[in-house]
Residue, then its C-alpha position, 0 to 999 in steps of 0.5 A: m370450756s364452760r363458764y362454770e367449769g372448775k368454778p362451782f361457786l360462780r353460779l351461786l354468786e350469780c344467783y345471789v345477784l339475781a335474787a337481789i334484783d328479784q329475777l331468780d326464777a322459782g325453780q332455781s330458788e327452790a333448787l338452791k333452798n334444797m341445796e342448803p344442807k349440802l352447801a352448809a356442809v361444804y362450807n362448814t357453816s349454817g344458814t340459807w344459801l343466800e347467807i352462805v354466799r354472803d358469808q363466803m364472800d364477806l359481803p355486807e348485809s346491805f350488799p343486795m341493796k347496792i346490787r338493786e341500785v346498779w340494776g335499776s340505774n342500768l335498766a333505766r338507762l338501757q331501756a331508754s335507749g331501747v335495749l332489752v336487758d337480760p337479768n342473767e347477762f346483768a348477773m354475769a357482768f356484775v359478778d365479772q366486774n365485782f368479783p374477778e377472783v371468782t371468775e378467773 
């Protein structure tokens, strides 16, 4: 079973995390920007895809800063140990740990 099967919002939330740590690739960013009208219609709201995710999860505007702090501390610690850090794996783990209601 795919991680995202039956959980369409899960990937959006992971992309939110990637955007917060400046690791969302340009192609994905463009695709999400192009999806904004459809996301606005689905969630009966308006705004950028980032605002839609934030509003749907009721996240404070300062949440990206919290994500960057966690990323920075993990990155420094793991790199000091010689471990390569994959931003996508970080995003998945961050979402799994902080938003279990979305991943279940």
